[in-house]
LUMDRENVEX-142840 format. One record per residue (C-alpha): residue number from 0; residue in one letter; x, y, z. Coordinates in steps of 0.1 Angstrom, whole numbers, plus 5000, padded with zeros to 4 digits. Layout:
ATOM   nr  rest  east  north    up
ATOM  NUM     a     X      Y     Z
...
! end
This chain:
ATOM   nr  rest  east  north    up
ATOM    0     m  8076   6280  6368
ATOM    1     r  8093   6290  6335
ATOM    2     l  8129   6302  6337
ATOM    3     r  8121   6335  6321
ATOM    4     t  8094   6341  6348
ATOM    5     q  8119   6331  6375
ATOM    6     v  8145   6355  6361
ATOM    7     l  8118   6383  6359
ATOM    8     l  8108   6378  6395
ATOM    9     l  8144   6376  6407
ATOM   10     q  8153   6408  6389
ATOM   11     l  8123   6426  6404
ATOM   12     a  8132   6414  6438
ATOM   13     v  8168   6425  6434
ATOM   14     i  8156   6459  6422
ATOM   15     a  8131   6463  6450
ATOM   16     v  8156   6454  6477
ATOM   17     s  8183   6476  6462
ATOM   18     l  8158   6506  6460
ATOM   19     g  8145   6499  6495
ATOM   20     v  8179   6498  6511
ATOM   21     g  8192   6528  6491
ATOM   22     f  8161   6550  6496
ATOM   23     g  8157   6538  6531
ATOM   24     l  8191   6553  6539
ATOM   25     v  8182   6585  6522
ATOM   26     i  8149   6588  6540
ATOM   27     s  8164   6579  6574
ATOM   28     g  8189   6607  6570
ATOM   29     s  8165   6632  6555
ATOM   30     d  8153   6645  6589
ATOM   31     d  8188   6652  6601
ATOM   32     r  8196   6668  6567
ATOM   33     v  8166   6691  6568
ATOM   34     r  8172   6699  6605
ATOM   35     d  8207   6709  6598
ATOM   36     e  8196   6729  6567
ATOM   37     y  8171   6748  6588
ATOM   38     a  8196   6754  6616
ATOM   39     q  8221   6769  6592
ATOM   40     r  8193   6791  6578
ATOM   41     a  8184   6803  6613
ATOM   42     l  8221   6809  6621
ATOM   43     a  8225   6830  6589
ATOM   44     i  8194   6851  6598
ATOM   45     a  8206   6856  6633
ATOM   46     q  8241   6867  6621
ATOM   47     s  8226   6891  6597
ATOM   48     v  8204   6908  6623
ATOM   49     a  8233   6909  6649
ATOM   50     a  8256   6925  6624
ATOM   51     d  8231   6954  6618
ATOM   52     s  8246   6986  6632
ATOM   53     d  8211   7000  6642
ATOM   54     v  8204   6968  6661
ATOM   55     q  8238   6970  6678
ATOM   56     s  8232   7007  6689
ATOM   57     q  8197   7000  6701
ATOM   58     v  8207   6970  6721
ATOM   59     a  8236   6989  6737
ATOM   60     s  8212   7017  6748
ATOM   61     h  8189   6993  6767
ATOM   62     q  8213   6976  6791
ATOM   63     g  8204   6965  6826
ATOM   64     a  8171   6956  6842
ATOM   65     a  8154   6990  6837
ATOM   66     v  8137   6985  6803
ATOM   67     d  8105   7002  6791
ATOM   68     s  8083   6974  6776
ATOM   69     a  8058   6998  6761
ATOM   70     e  8084   7018  6744
ATOM   71     l  8102   6987  6731
ATOM   72     a  8069   6972  6718
ATOM   73     s  8067   7000  6693
ATOM   74     g  8104   7007  6689
ATOM   75     p  8127   7001  6660
ATOM   76     l  8140   6967  6674
ATOM   77     q  8105   6952  6674
ATOM   78     t  8098   6966  6640
ATOM   79     e  8131   6951  6626
ATOM   80     a  8126   6917  6642
ATOM   81     t  8090   6914  6630
ATOM   82     a  8100   6924  6594
ATOM   83     v  8129   6899  6593
ATOM   84     a  8106   6871  6606
ATOM   85     q  8080   6878  6579
ATOM   86     r  8106   6880  6552
ATOM   87     t  8124   6847  6561
ATOM   88     g  8095   6827  6573
ATOM   89     a  8112   6821  6607
ATOM   90     l  8090   6812  6637
ATOM   91     f  8105   6840  6657
ATOM   92     v  8132   6866  6658
ATOM   93     v  8140   6876  6695
ATOM   94     i  8165   6902  6705
ATOM   95     g  8178   6903  6742
ATOM   96     n  8201   6925  6762
ATOM   97     d  8231   6917  6784
ATOM   98     l  8208   6903  6812
ATOM   99     g  8187   6881  6789
ATOM  100     l  8157   6904  6789
ATOM  101     r  8137   6904  6757
ATOM  102     l  8139   6937  6737
ATOM  103     a  8119   6923  6707
ATOM  104     h  8095   6894  6705
ATOM  105     p  8067   6882  6682
ATOM  106     e  8043   6885  6712
ATOM  107     p  8046   6921  6725
ATOM  108     g  8035   6909  6760
ATOM  109     e  8067   6890  6764
ATOM  110     i  8089   6921  6759
ATOM  111     g  8108   6930  6790
ATOM  112     r  8107   6894  6804
ATOM  113     r  8137   6870  6806
ATOM  114     v  8140   6846  6777
ATOM  115     s  8128   6810  6784
ATOM  116     t  8161   6794  6774
ATOM  117     d  8196   6800  6788
ATOM  118     p  8214   6828  6769
ATOM  119     s  8247   6826  6787
ATOM  120     n  8266   6809  6759
ATOM  121     a  8256   6836  6734
ATOM  122     l  8264   6863  6760
ATOM  123     a  8298   6848  6764
ATOM  124     g  8305   6856  6728
ATOM  125     n  8297   6821  6713
ATOM  126     e  8273   6812  6685
ATOM  127     e  8249   6784  6694
ATOM  128     v  8226   6761  6673
ATOM  129     s  8201   6738  6692
ATOM  130     t  8167   6724  6692
ATOM  131     d  8147   6735  6722
ATOM  132     r  8112   6743  6734
ATOM  133     g  8102   6779  6743
ATOM  134     t  8071   6800  6747
ATOM  135     l  8063   6795  6710
ATOM  136     g  8068   6758  6710
ATOM  137     e  8096   6735  6699
ATOM  138     s  8120   6749  6673
ATOM  139     v  8154   6747  6658
ATOM  140     r  8171   6779  6670
ATOM  141     a  8203   6798  6666
ATOM  142     k  8217   6824  6691
ATOM  143     v  8243   6849  6680
ATOM  144     p  8260   6876  6703
ATOM  145     v  8254   6913  6695
ATOM  146     y  8286   6934  6699
ATOM  147     d  8291   6971  6707
ATOM  148     g  8327   6974  6697
ATOM  149     d  8345   6946  6716
ATOM  150     r  8318   6943  6743
ATOM  151     v  8289   6918  6741
ATOM  152     v  8258   6939  6748
ATOM  153     g  8231   6913  6739
ATOM  154     f  8221   6885  6716
ATOM  155     v  8198   6876  6687
ATOM  156     s  8178   6843  6687
ATOM  157     v  8161   6831  6655
ATOM  158     g  8140   6799  6655
ATOM  159     v  8123   6777  6629
ATOM  160     s  8094   6756  6640
ATOM  161     t  8100   6718  6640
ATOM  162     a  8065   6714  6627
ATOM  163     k  8076   6731  6595
ATOM  164     l  8107   6709  6595
ATOM  165     a  8085   6678  6598
ATOM  166     t  8064   6690  6569
ATOM  167     e  8095   6695  6547
ATOM  168     t  8109   6661  6557
ATOM  169     r  8075   6645  6549
ATOM  170     r  8076   6662  6515
ATOM  171     d  8111   6649  6507
ATOM  172     t  8101   6614  6519
ATOM  173     i  8071   6613  6496
ATOM  174     a  8093   6626  6466
ATOM  175     t  8119   6600  6474
ATOM  176     i  8093   6572  6475
ATOM  177     l  8078   6583  6442
ATOM  178     i  8112   6583  6426
ATOM  179     a  8119   6548  6440
ATOM  180     l  8086   6536  6426
ATOM  181     a  8093   6551  6392
ATOM  182     a  8127   6534  6393
ATOM  183     l  8111   6501  6402
ATOM  184     g  8086   6505  6374
ATOM  185     v  8114   6512  6349
ATOM  186     g  8133   6482  6362
ATOM  187     a  8101   6460  6359
ATOM  188     v  8096   6471  6323
ATOM  189     g  8133   6465  6315
ATOM  190     s  8131   6430  6331
ATOM  191     a  8099   6422  6312
ATOM  192     l  8116   6433  6279
ATOM  193     l  8147   6412  6288
ATOM  194     a  8125   6382  6295
ATOM  195     r  8108   6387  6262
ATOM  196     r  8141   6389  6244
ATOM  197     w  8152   6358  6263
ATOM  198     r  8121   6340  6250
ATOM  199     r  8129   6351  6214
ATOM  200     l  8165   6341  6216
ATOM  201     t  8157   6306  6230
ATOM  202     l  8126   6302  6207
ATOM  203     g  8105   6297  6238
ATOM  204     l  8125   6267  6250
ATOM  205     e  8133   6260  6286
ATOM  206     p  8169   6252  6298
ATOM  207     d  8162   6215  6301
ATOM  208     e  8147   6215  6266
ATOM  209     l  8178   6234  6253
ATOM  210     t  8201   6209  6270
ATOM  211     e  8183   6180  6254
ATOM  212     l  8182   6198  6221
ATOM  213     v  8220   6204  6221
ATOM  214     r  8226   6168  6231
ATOM  215     e  8203   6154  6203
ATOM  216     q  8218   6179  6178
ATOM  217     g  8253   6167  6185
ATOM  218     a  8243   6131  6183
ATOM  219     v  8224   6135  6151
ATOM  220     l  8248   6159  6133
ATOM  221     h  8279   6139  6139
ATOM  222     s  8264   6105  6131
ATOM  223     m  8250   6116  6097
ATOM  224     a  8267   6105  6065
ATOM  225     d  8258   6138  6049
ATOM  226     g  8275   6171  6057
ATOM  227     v  8255   6199  6074
ATOM  228     l  8266   6235  6075
ATOM  229     a  8244   6262  6091
ATOM  230     v  8249   6300  6090
ATOM  231     d  8228   6327  6108
ATOM  232     s  8211   6357  6091
ATOM  233     t  8244   6377  6093
ATOM  234     g  8264   6350  6074
ATOM  235     v  8283   6337  6104
ATOM  236     v  8288   6299  6106
ATOM  237     r  8270   6285  6137
ATOM  238     v  8268   6247  6131
ATOM  239     v  8290   6223  6111
ATOM  240     n  8295   6186  6114
ATOM  241     d  8326   6165  6108
ATOM  242     t  8313   6153  6074
ATOM  243     a  8309   6188  6061
ATOM  244     r  8344   6198  6074
ATOM  245     r  8358   6168  6055
ATOM  246     l  8338   6172  6022
ATOM  247     l  8343   6210  6020
ATOM  248     d  8379   6209  6033
ATOM  249     i  8374   6236  6060
ATOM  250     t  8389   6239  6095
ATOM  251     d  8376   6257  6125
ATOM  252     p  8346   6273  6107
ATOM  253     v  8323   6280  6136
ATOM  254     g  8320   6316  6145
ATOM  255     r  8336   6328  6113
ATOM  256     k  8321   6346  6083
ATOM  257     v  8311   6322  6055
ATOM  258     d  8331   6343  6031
ATOM  259     e  8363   6336  6050
ATOM  260     l  8360   6298  6046
ATOM  261     g  8374   6297  6010
ATOM  262     l  8344   6278  5996
ATOM  263     t  8342   6274  5958
ATOM  264     p  8319   6300  5940
ATOM  265     r  8294   6273  5932
ATOM  266     v  8292   6260  5968
ATOM  267     r  8291   6296  5981
ATOM  268     s  8262   6305  5959
ATOM  269     v  8240   6278  5975
ATOM  270     l  8241   6298  6008
ATOM  271     d  8229   6330  5991
ATOM  272     q  8195   6317  5981
ATOM  273     p  8175   6285  5988
ATOM  274     i  8183   6257  5964
ATOM  275     r  8162   6227  5973
ATOM  276     e  8172   6205  5943
ATOM  277     p  8208   6193  5948
ATOM  278     i  8233   6206  5924
ATOM  279     a  8267   6191  5917
ATOM  280     a  8299   6209  5926
ATOM  281     t  8336   6200  5928
ATOM  282     v  8357   6206  5959
ATOM  283     g  8393   6196  5953
ATOM  284     d  8392   6160  5939
ATOM  285     r  8357   6154  5953
ATOM  286     v  8323   6158  5936
ATOM  287     v  8295   6167  5960
ATOM  288     l  8258   6175  5958
ATOM  289     v  8248   6206  5977
ATOM  290     s  8214   6220  5985
ATOM  291     s  8201   6246  6010
ATOM  292     h  8169   6257  6027
ATOM  293     p  8161   6287  6049
ATOM  294     v  8153   6284  6086
ATOM  295     e  8126   6306  6101
ATOM  296     a  8109   6309  6135
ATOM  297     d  8080   6332  6144
ATOM  298     g  8084   6350  6111
ATOM  299     r  8121   6357  6118
ATOM  300     d  8149   6348  6094
ATOM  301     l  8173   6326  6114
ATOM  302     g  8197   6318  6085
ATOM  303     m  8204   6290  6060
ATOM  304     v  8212   6253  6063
ATOM  305     m  8233   6236  6036
ATOM  306     s  8235   6198  6031
ATOM  307     v  8265   6182  6014
ATOM  308     i  8264   6147  5999
ATOM  309     d  8295   6130  5987
ATOM  310     r  8292   6119  5951
ATOM  311     t  8328   6111  5944
ATOM  312     d  8324   6073  5945
ATOM  313     v  8293   6075  5924
ATOM  314     e  8311   6097  5898
ATOM  315     r  8340   6072  5898
ATOM  316     l  8316   6043  5894
ATOM  317     t  8298   6062  5867
ATOM  318     r  8330   6068  5848
ATOM  319     e  8339   6031  5851
ATOM  320     v  8304   6021  5840
ATOM  321     d  8307   6045  5810
ATOM  322     s  8340   6028  5801
ATOM  323     i  8325   5994  5804
ATOM  324     r  8295   6005  5784
ATOM  325     a  8318   6019  5757
ATOM  326     m  8337   5986  5757
ATOM  327     s  8306   5965  5755
ATOM  328     t  8292   5987  5728
ATOM  329     a  8324   5982  5708
ATOM  330     l  8324   5944  5715
ATOM  331     r  8288   5942  5704
ATOM  332     a  8296   5961  5672
ATOM  333     h  8326   5939  5666
ATOM  334     r  8305   5908  5672
ATOM  335     h  8280   5919  5646
ATOM  336     e  8307   5929  5622
ATOM  337     t  8326   5896  5627
ATOM  338     a  8295   5876  5621
ATOM  339     n  8288   5894  5589
ATOM  340     r  8324   5891  5578
ATOM  341     m  8324   5854  5585
ATOM  342     h  8293   5850  5565
ATOM  343     v  8309   5868  5536
ATOM  344     l  8341   5848  5539
ATOM  345     a  8322   5815  5541
ATOM  346     g  8302   5824  5509
ATOM  347     l  8334   5833  5490
ATOM  348     l  8351   5800  5500
ATOM  349     r  8320   5779  5493
ATOM  350     h  8319   5792  5458
ATOM  351     d  8357   5787  5453
ATOM  352     h  8364   5825  5451
ATOM  353     t  8398   5820  5468
ATOM  354     a  8414   5852  5455
ATOM  355     e  8385   5873  5466
ATOM  356     a  8386   5856  5501
ATOM  357     i  8423   5864  5505
ATOM  358     a  8417   5900  5495
ATOM  359     y  8388   5902  5519
ATOM  360     l  8410   5888  5547
ATOM  361     d  8437   5914  5539
ATOM  362     e  8411   5942  5544
ATOM  363     l  8400   5926  5577
ATOM  364     t  8435   5924  5590
ATOM  365     g  8443   5960  5580
ATOM  366     a  8465   5951  5551
ATOM  367     g  8440   5958  5524
ATOM  368     p  8432   5992  5507
ATOM  369     r  8398   5994  5523
ATOM  370     s  8406   5985  5559
ATOM  371     s  8380   5995  5585
ATOM  372     r  8406   5996  5613
ATOM  373     l  8413   6030  5629
ATOM  374     e  8441   6044  5609
ATOM  375     g  8472   6054  5628
ATOM  376     l  8463   6032  5658
ATOM  377     d  8497   6014  5654
ATOM  378     n  8514   6047  5664
ATOM  379     i  8499   6042  5699
ATOM  380     d  8522   6017  5718
ATOM  381     e  8500   6016  5748
ATOM  382     p  8473   5988  5753
ATOM  383     h  8449   6009  5774
ATOM  384     l  8448   6038  5749
ATOM  385     q  8445   6014  5719
ATOM  386     a  8415   5996  5734
ATOM  387     f  8400   6029  5746
ATOM  388     l  8403   6047  5713
ATOM  389     d  8391   6017  5694
ATOM  390     a  8360   6016  5716
ATOM  391     k  8354   6053  5712
ATOM  392     a  8357   6049  5674
ATOM  393     a  8330   6022  5674
ATOM  394     h  8308   6044  5696
ATOM  395     a  8314   6074  5673
ATOM  396     r  8304   6052  5642
ATOM  397     e  8271   6043  5660
ATOM  398     r  8265   6081  5665
ATOM  399     g  8272   6087  5628
ATOM  400     v  8306   6104  5636
ATOM  401     m  8340   6094  5621
ATOM  402     l  8367   6094  5647
ATOM  403     r  8402   6097  5633
ATOM  404     l  8437   6100  5647
ATOM  405     g  8458   6131  5639
ATOM  406     d  8490   6127  5618
ATOM  407     q  8512   6136  5648
ATOM  408     t  8498   6109  5670
ATOM  409     w  8527   6090  5688
ATOM  410     v  8526   6073  5722
ATOM  411     q  8555   6053  5735
ATOM  412     g  8555   6037  5769
ATOM  413     v  8529   6025  5795
ATOM  414     l  8504   6046  5814
ATOM  415     q  8511   6050  5851
ATOM  416     d  8475   6060  5859
ATOM  417     p  8451   6048  5832
ATOM  418     v  8421   6061  5850
ATOM  419     v  8433   6098  5849
ATOM  420     v  8442   6096  5812
ATOM  421     t  8410   6078  5801
ATOM  422     t  8388   6101  5822
ATOM  423     v  8403   6133  5807
ATOM  424     l  8405   6119  5771
ATOM  425     g  8370   6103  5774
ATOM  426     n  8353   6135  5785
ATOM  427     l  8370   6155  5757
ATOM  428     v  8361   6129  5731
ATOM  429     d  8325   6124  5744
ATOM  430     n  8319   6162  5743
ATOM  431     a  8333   6164  5708
ATOM  432     i  8311   6135  5696
ATOM  433     d  8280   6151  5712
ATOM  434     a  8287   6183  5695
ATOM  435     s  8293   6167  5661
ATOM  436     a  8267   6139  5660
ATOM  437     p  8238   6143  5635
ATOM  438     d  8213   6136  5663
ATOM  439     s  8226   6166  5683
ATOM  440     a  8208   6199  5683
ATOM  441     t  8241   6216  5676
ATOM  442     a  8254   6192  5650
ATOM  443     d  8265   6199  5614
ATOM  444     p  8240   6200  5586
ATOM  445     p  8233   6165  5571
ATOM  446     d  8254   6173  5540
ATOM  447     r  8286   6175  5560
ATOM  448     q  8306   6146  5574
ATOM  449     a  8307   6147  5612
ATOM  450     v  8343   6143  5622
ATOM  451     v  8362   6142  5655
ATOM  452     e  8400   6142  5653
ATOM  453     v  8421   6131  5682
ATOM  454     e  8458   6137  5684
ATOM  455     v  8478   6121  5713
ATOM  456     l  8515   6129  5716
ATOM  457     t  8540   6120  5743
ATOM  458     d  8571   6140  5752
ATOM  459     a  8591   6119  5777
ATOM  460     d  8567   6113  5806
ATOM  461     d  8542   6141  5796
ATOM  462     m  8512   6136  5773
ATOM  463     f  8495   6162  5751
ATOM  464     i  8460   6156  5739
ATOM  465     t  8442   6176  5712
ATOM  466     v  8406   6170  5703
ATOM  467     t  8389   6188  5674
ATOM  468     d  8353   6185  5665
ATOM  469     s  8332   6195  5635
ATOM  470     g  8304   6210  5655
ATOM  471     p  8292   6246  5656
ATOM  472     g  8320   6257  5681
ATOM  473     i  8317   6275  5714
ATOM  474     d  8294   6304  5708
ATOM  475     v  8299   6324  5740
ATOM  476     d  8319   6355  5748
ATOM  477     d  8343   6337  5772
ATOM  478     p  8351   6301  5760
ATOM  479     e  8366   6293  5794
ATOM  480     v  8330   6292  5808
ATOM  481     i  8326   6257  5795
ATOM  482     f  8349   6246  5824
ATOM  483     d  8326   6260  5850
ATOM  484     e  8306   6236  5871
ATOM  485     g  8270   6230  5858
ATOM  486     v  8276   6246  5824
ATOM  487     t  8261   6223  5797
ATOM  488     t  8240   6223  5765
ATOM  489     k  8223   6190  5775
ATOM  490     a  8193   6187  5797
ATOM  491     d  8189   6155  5816
ATOM  492     p  8167   6158  5847
ATOM  493     g  8174   6122  5856
ATOM  494     v  8210   6129  5865
ATOM  495     p  8212   6138  5903
ATOM  496     g  8227   6173  5906
ATOM  497     g  8224   6179  5869
ATOM  498     r  8250   6177  5841
ATOM  499     g  8279   6200  5833
ATOM  500     m  8305   6183  5855
ATOM  501     g  8326   6164  5829
ATOM  502     l  8349   6192  5817
ATOM  503     a  8350   6208  5851
ATOM  504     l  8361   6175  5867
ATOM  505     s  8386   6168  5839
ATOM  506     r  8403   6202  5844
ATOM  507     q  8405   6197  5881
ATOM  508     i  8420   6163  5876
ATOM  509     a  8446   6177  5851
ATOM  510     r  8454   6206  5874
ATOM  511     r  8457   6184  5904
ATOM  512     i  8486   6165  5887
ATOM  513     g  8502   6198  5875
ATOM  514     g  8486   6199  5840
ATOM  515     d  8457   6218  5825
ATOM  516     i  8430   6218  5799
ATOM  517     w  8422   6249  5777
ATOM  518     v  8404   6260  5746
ATOM  519     a  8429   6264  5718
ATOM  520     e  8402   6274  5692
ATOM  521     p  8366   6282  5702
ATOM  522     g  8354   6279  5665
ATOM  523     g  8320   6294  5658
ATOM  524     p  8303   6308  5627
ATOM  525     d  8330   6335  5622
ATOM  526     a  8359   6310  5622
ATOM  527     e  8374   6292  5592
ATOM  528     d  8367   6259  5608
ATOM  529     t  8336   6261  5629
ATOM  530     g  8345   6233  5653
ATOM  531     a  8362   6238  5686
ATOM  532     v  8397   6226  5695
ATOM  533     l  8406   6216  5731
ATOM  534     v  8440   6208  5744
ATOM  535     a  8451   6189  5775
ATOM  536     r  8485   6186  5791
ATOM  537     l  8490   6157  5815
ATOM  538     p  8525   6156  5830
ATOM  539     s  8541   6124  5844
ATOM  540     v  8513   6101  5833
ATOM  541     i  8533   6077  5811
ATOM  542     n  8565   6057  5817
ATOM  543     a  8584   6061  5785
ATOM  544     d  8612   6038  5796
ATOM  545     k  8589   6008  5801
ATOM  546     i  8584   5987  5770
ATOM  547     n  8552   5970  5763
ATOM  548     a  8561   5933  5765
ATOM  549     d  8532   5923  5743
ATOM  550     k  8549   5940  5714
ATOM  551     i  8578   5916  5715
ATOM  552     n  8570   5884  5697
ATOM  553     a  8595   5856  5694
ATOM  554     d  8584   5850  5658
ATOM  555     e  8596   5885  5650
ATOM  556     i  8632   5878  5660
ATOM  557     n  8655   5867  5631
ATOM  558     a  8684   5847  5645
ATOM  559     d  8703   5852  5613
ATOM  560     e  8705   5889  5619
ATOM  561     i  8724   5884  5652
ATOM  562     t  8761   5879  5646
ATOM  563     a  8787   5868  5670
ATOM  564     d  8803   5902  5670
ATOM  565     e  8771   5918  5683
ATOM  566     i  8769   5896  5714
ATOM  567     n  8787   5910  5744
ATOM  568     g  8796   5882  5768
ATOM  569     d  8795   5906  5797
ATOM  570     d  8758   5911  5791
ATOM  571     i  8750   5874  5794
ATOM  572     p  8744   5865  5832
! end
């Protein structure tokens, strides 16, 4: 038997027993209650008749045994007693004198005879209520003394038939039973509705099925590598596994409104409407893919389930692969350029053009007037940045863009976290190259040289990066929107979660270390220079006190310049 059926039957049994006991007590006491009610009614009628002055005077005038039955049968006492009995519905109204002889009776033939029940208590001045059987049958009767001044001269006896009392009791019992049945019916309907609601709440599952479902849910949810967060139709979090807590950086979310969890706007928007294709979002220093789908049962909306996949390692590997790809591209370009240069140099030497060969070597080493080396690279005394910017320059040349260093570029020291700096700088440069490249939909006209200018300046341990492109600028009302997650001008469906994460991630990295990235000049068609200018501040990323040992070459030390006076013996260990 299903649990809801058991609950329904149990509720009906409880209701039936409760009603049976309650109404049984009511029915069992109804006879006594009705009997007492009729006795009090008879007593009130008797008191009213006994208090009538005409009745008192008539009874006082018919004392003793000498009573005229014929006279009394048509006298005022008989008339009064008959009228009262008819008005009140009493079985009888009997009036007697001091000897217990009837002065009025419903049956005139009984007038003048002694009453069938003992009247001594009433004649003693006491009121009496009892159930007794007389000449008219069993009745509930009341006897009240009749006074003439202070002297008892008779009594009045009023009775109500017990047959009428039984009829009244039976009527009350039937009404009580009908009320009990109605209450039982209401209880049955309520129990049925409760069982139906139980079925809807449990989706038709039985307790053992619910127990097994909870056990399986716990095992599956907490063993998944992906995060799962479920909210009901009112926006209250109902289920969340450990992975989702960690990836979304939330604590104690179950039972709370989803708006109270502090989710990022991009992640929160996924719970507003179903998003089946995962989209990328950033949570702290993590990059996650989030998607959602609705849950329905029997046409009812049960809420939304969001899945969260950690993409941080993939993004990190992607950045590393991008760096390797940039390096390999630069090496490949250098290999081709070196092969071509060697061919030129071999031809010049083969034909004894020594002067031209020397001049050509000067250009290759950066000493000539037409050197192809990135101008100003010597101002960067940091090997990671030198190699990185050289690779980006080669990549820019392949895209038809000239990358140049600003006049204020100056870097002294060694990077403490090269990944942070190259990630921020790389994203800024890549976006500038994409905006300026001739093959870009937003690039400059073919008659203009595509240029990206990078200026890197250090101030103690802080680094400032300025990247300027020659593209069309940021043509939106709020330039800060380019730092929002998912905002991009490129469409690449092959990228899981979509594009538009580079600048958002770079800003989060910069802000995590206490810096920031902002738009200094949005550019656009109304600006003097249409290209955009972005600035980054990265604090405590370079150790200015640490000298690059590769820059110190023993061949560059001139012993003749060191005099004895400049040598401090205390400095020699």
